[in-house]
N, C-alpha and C positions, 0 to 999 in steps of 0.2 A: 433789846435784852431778852425779851420773851422768845424771839426768833432763835437766839443762841441756845436757849434751854431746849427748845423744840428740836433743833438740829442735834444737840448733844444726846437727847433721848433717842432720836432716830438712829444715831451711830451706836449707842449702847445696845439697843434692841437687835441690831443686825451685825454686830462685830464678830461674833462667834461663827455665824454662818458664812460671812464674807471671808474670814480667814480660812475656814475649811475649804471653800471654793478655790481660793488662791493657792492653797497648799496642794490640792489635787491637780490644779491646772499646771502649776510649775513643777511639782514633784520635789521641791527643795525648800526646806524651812527658811533658810536665810533669804532667799528670793521672795518667798511668800510674805515674810515680815516686812521687807522693804516695800513691796507692792502695796501691802495693807496700809502702811503709814502714808504712802504717797497718794493712795486712792482717797482716803478721807480728807487729806489736805486739799487735793484738787477739787473734790466734790464740794467741800465747804467754801472754797474760793469762788467756784463757778456757779454753784446751785444752792446758795444758802437758804433759800425759801422754798425749795422744791424737795419734798421728801418722798422720792420715788425709788422703790427697790429695784425695778428693772434699770433705771438710769444709773443707780449705784453700781450694779453689776456690769453695765455697759462701760462705765468709766474704768472699772477694774480690768475688764477684758482688754480695753484699749491700751492701758498701761502695760499689761503683760505682752501684748503684741509689740509695743514700742520697745520694751526691754529686749525682747527676742530679736528684733530687727537691729537694734543698736549694737548689741554685743554678740550676736549670733550664739545665743546661749543654749541652743538645742543640744549640742554635744556636751556642754558643761552641765546641763540639767541631768542628762543621763548619767554622767560621771558622779554628780552629787547624789543622785538617787542610789546608785550602786554602792558608793562608799557608805552612805547612810544606812543602807539595808544590811551591809555586811558587818556592822559594828558588833563585836561580841558583848559589849556592855548593854546594848539595846536588846539583843536576843535574850541575854540573862535577865533583864528587867521585865520580860514578858511582852515585848513589843513585836514579836515575830509575826503575828498576824497582820499588824499594821505594815510591816516591811513587805510582806507578800503582796498585800493590796497595792502598796506604793509601786512596787516593781511591775505588777500586772497593769496598773493604770498607765505607767510609762510606756508600755508596749502597745497601747491603743493609739489610733490616729488622734491628732490634736483635736479635731472636731468632735470625735466620740468622747474624748476625755472631758472636753468642755461641757457637753450635754449631760454626761453622768454627774459632773461636779455641780452644775446648776440644779439638777434634779435632786441629788442627795444632800449635798452640803448646804445649798441655797434653800432647799425646801420650797422651791418655786413651783407654781402651777404652770401648765403648758402654755397658757396665754401669756404669762410673764416671760417665759423663755422665748416665745415667739417674738415678742417685742424687742428682746435683746439680740437675737440671732437673725431675725428677718425671715425665718423659715415658717411654714404653715404649721399649725398645731398637729395636723395629721402626720406630716413629715417628721415632726419632732417625736411623736409617739413611736413611729416605726424605727427611727434612728436610735432612740433610747433603748428600745426592745433589743435591737440587734447589738448594740454596744454592750448591754448587760449580758447577753448570751455569749458574746465574744470574751468578755471579762471572766465569766464563769469557766469557759473553756481554758483560758490562759492560766487561771488559778489552779484548776484541776490538773493540768499538765505539769505545772511547777511543783505540785505536791507529790508527784510520783517519784 
């Protein structure tokens, strides 16, 4: 019983960051919500006594890859992002900046988007990202720097 409370506490502490990561990774709210729920279920079933943030993000990444493979959602994600970004209601409600960022993130390569998501939404340290991706910390620093630079360029081009 105490293990369930501990696991629930772990989920509550990390739910916002995990959802943000999945949202940035997938670019589509509906997919992120589905992945989010599936991630916690799978984690609770397979790792009930292990409260590891890198492991949680590894499960989330694996589920995203599985989703992408099964349904070939790359084109669908792009369509979802574009439809989502062009909604007049969202622009009216003040979410234009979020739409610009979502579109810009969708223009990054998948590995760049993942690293940016882990670093920003996940708030993870480079060592944790290293354990998830299998890349060295030095390589992660370089790739994140380049991805951020590329993201800034995309955003500035889209604002012109």
